[in-house]
N, C-alpha and C positions, 0 to 999 in steps of 0.2 A: 430393478431393486428399488423398493419404496423406503424412503428414509423419514422417520418421524422425529420431531423435536419436542422435548419436554422441558418447560421452563420451571425450574425449582425456585420460584419466587412469587411473592404476593404483590410485587410492585407493578402498579398499572402503567407506570412510565416505561419499564423494561418491556412489558408486553406490547405496548403501543409502538415502541421503537422497532421491535421485531416485525410487527404486522405492517408497518409503513415500509419496511424493507422487503416485503413480499412473502414473509413467512407466516405460518399459522400454527404456532405451538399450542400444545395443551399445557395446562398449568397444574402443578402439584406442589403444594406448600410443604416445606420440610418440617416446620415446627421445632427447629433446633433452638436450644437455649443458648443465646449468644454470649452469656456470661462465662461460659466454659473456655472461651478463647481469651488468653491472657497476654498475648503478644503486645509489646509496648510500641513498636513501630507501626506507623499507619499502613504501610505497604504489606508488612507481614500479617498484620491483623486482618486486613481486607482479604488476603489470600486464604488465610486460615478459615475465616468464616465462610467463604465461598466453597471451600473444600468440604467443610462439615456439612453444609446444606446439601451440596450435590451428592455426597456419599449417603446421606440419610435417605434421599429420594431414590437413588439407584437401588438401595436395599429393598425398596417396596415394589420394584418393577419386575413383572414376569419376563421370561425369555421371549424375545421377539419371535414371531411366526416365520416360517421358512419364506425367504424372498423379501423379508423386511429387516430394516435396521432401525434402532432407536438410540438417539443421543439425548443425554440429559445435560442441560446447561444451568449452572448456578452462579450468581454474582453477589458481591457485597461491596459497598463503597464506604470509604472512610476519608475524612478531610484532615489533611495535615496543615496545621497553622502554627507558626513559630515553634516548630519542633514537637508539638503535641498532637495526639490523634483524637478526632472527634467523630462520633457516630450521630445518631439522632438525639436531639436534646430531650432530657427527661422531664422538663417542665417548661412553662412559659417564661418563668424567671430565667432559667438557664438559656433559653433561646434568645432572650433580650441581651443577656450577657455575651453570648456567642456572636450575635450579629454586630453588637457594639465593638467587639474585638476585631471582627473581620472588616469593618467599615474602613475603606481607603487603603486596605492592605491586600496582599496576595497570598493564596494558599495553593496547595496541591491536592487534587481530588484523585485518590487511589481507588481503583476498582479491581478486585480479585475476580478472576474468571476460572471456572472449573467445568470442563467438558468431558463427559464419559460416554463410551460406547457400551451400552448395556449388554449386548451379545458377547462381545469379546473380553470385556472387563478392562479394556485399555482406557486410561484417563490422563488428562493433561491439566495442569494448573499454571496459569499465567497472569501477570498483572499488567495493568495499564495506568498511566498517570497523565493528568492534564493540569496545567497551571491555570488558575482562575484568579483574575484581577477584579476585586470588588470595588464598586463605587463608594463614594463617601455618602453615608446615609444620615439623615437627621433623626433625632430621637422620636419624632412624630411618625416618620416613615417606618422605623423599626417597630414601634408599638402597634401601628396599624397592620403591618405585615404579620406580626406574631398573633394578633387578634384573629386573623383569618384561619389559623390553625395549620397552614401549610408547612411552616418551618419545623413543626413537631413531628412530622411524618417522614422526613427525609434526612439522609446523612449530611452533616455540615450545616443544617438548618437553612438550606436555600435550594432553589431549583433553577435550572436554566430554561426549561420548557414550560414554566408555569408563571405564577404571579411574581416570583423572584427574578425572572429573567431581566427585568428593567434595572436590577441592582447589580448586574454583572457587566462591567465595562469592557471586558475582553477576556479571551482565553488563548492559551498556547497548547495546541494538541487537538485530539479528537473530541469534538463536541458531544458525540454519542456517549463517550465515556463519562462525561459529566452527568448525563441523564441516568447512567447506571449500567450501561452495557456497550462495550466497544465493538462495533460491527466489523471494522477491519481486522481486529485481533481475533474475533470469533471465527471469521472466515478462514484465517490462517490456521487456527486450531483445528477446524473441521477438515481442512486439507490434510493436515498432519495425521489425522485419523483415517484418511482415505476417502473423505466425503467432499465432493465439489459443492461449493456454496449454492450453485444453481439446483443441485439435487435436493436442497432443503425447501425449494419453492413447491407449493402444492401442484399436483399433476395437471390441474386445469389451467395453470398459468401459461 
């Protein structure tokens, strides 16, 4: 049985994380309007967005051929800081304000995961959370970081695997989740759908 994986995300970090883990997913971007999700809690919002994106891509997929299975995975990340939920900053000014508030504090990065078996229609939605401890940043560091443009493209206005990695002094939990997709959780979800993690590796591995 051949198992194909489709990543319903335009995130280069998620794609690279999966590739480094030995997977070779195809990418289909959902195009979902994120403003339709109105959940106030960070965990609920992340899970809702992941489900919306995954369901949108599943609807576009043809039935797998005989002897094949196809799984669609979608994720979305939201930072919880002082009880508020934050996605990608809408502007450089907002990014500066966000990083200033994060400096020297801790937040929780929530990532919603949606995994669907296209052929059977079975789907799972699960959330993962990682505590992130931020370093104390100077105003110069914040301005320089925002000027790179990186904080504008990621949830919470920071990355662990990019330029922002030096500004994270520690985490509690799965580091992959901070990048945008929890490999341990995804493995368990695949097993729940009857697919071994190693079955997702390309046949040539």
